[in-house]
N, C-alpha and C positions, 0 to 999 in steps of 0.2 A: 405649777409650774412657774420657774421663774424669768423676767424678763431678761432682752438681754444687756441690757441696763446694768443688772442686776448679778446676773452670771460675772460680768466682769469686773463689778467691783466684787467678789465674791475670791475671785481670780487673786485679784489684785491682794486679797487679805494674805492669800494662802501666798502671797510670792512675797510682802515683806515680812510673813510669820519665818519663812523657808532664810530668808537671809537672816533673821536673830539670831535663827538656832545654830546657819553655816558658821556666826563670828563667836558663838559661842563650844563649840566644837570644833571646828575650824572641816578640815576636809582626814580621810583617813579610816574613818570606822566604817562598822559595818552596813549595808543597807538598810537596815532591819531596826538600830540603834536608828538612824533619822527618819523612817517608819513611824516609831513611835514616838520618838521629839515631837516630829509635826504634828500630828494626830494629838500628842496631851496638848500643845500649848493652842493647836486651833480648838478644842475642847474649851477648855481655857479661856477661851476668848467668846467664849456662846455658840461654836460653830457647830454644829452636827455632820462629824464624822464617822464612817465604818472602816476598819481594817481587813481587808483581806476579804471584803465580800463580794460574793458568788453573783456574776451578771452573765445572762443565758445568752450565750451566743448562739445567732438567727443566721438562717439562709435566708437566700432572696425574697421564699414564699412564705416565710416566717419557721418554715420548722427548725425546731431546734438541735443545735449540734454538739454542744454540750457548754460547759462552762470556764469564763475567765474571774477570775480573778485577783480583782481591782487593788492596786497598792491600797488606796481610799478615795473613798467616793466621800465628795464633799456636800452635803446638802441634797445627796439624790440625784442630784446633776452635773458633777464635775465630778472627772477622772483624774485621778491624781496619781501617774505613775513615779514611780522616784529607780536615781540608778547612783552608784555609788563609783563610780568607773572615772579614769585619767579625760575622756571626753565625749559628747554623746554623739553616737555614728545616724550613716540614715538609717541602719537596722533599727535602734530605737525609734526613728521617728515612724519608720513604719509599721514596727510593732506599734504604737500606739492609736497612729489612725485606721492600720485595723481592726483594734480593739475596738473602734469607738461609732466603726460601721457595723461587724456583727454585732453589737449590745444596742444600735440605734442609743446610744445618746452623743450628742452633740457635742459638748466644750469637753477640751481636756486640755490637762498641762502635765509638761515632762521635765522634770525637777535632776539637773543632776549633783549629788553634792561634793565628788571625790575630786574634781577639780578646786586647782587653788582659789578661783575663781567660781560661783554657787552660777549657775546655767539653768535658767528659765525657760521653756516656750511655751504659746499657745497655740492650740489650734480648733480650730471650729469646723467640724464635718455637717456640710447640709445637704440636702438633698439633690440638690443641681451637682452634687458630685459624684 
């Protein structure tokens, strides 16, 4: 289990790598292209990345409800949800927060490659929420 500091450093690495990919590809590609590109670049940098990795969604009492497939699961502790749309919406945020809660993962990044400027939002879901 990584420390908060290590998770934030990992998040910074994903953010920087996303920015470099956005500078090269620009906007206009399908989400899958950005997913493949980000996974490729992170792996080249020595980061463990799983694409479309199944995570079990659990009810409050721990009963399995189904699987969510994370666009990227980085180092086993950071969910990265990718979008390729004009702008992030409240629904995108709610989607990621629901995944974090249901899968019992504390840290997530929501990244949108579809707008002219790269959008990256970091979310931390603690037990207190």
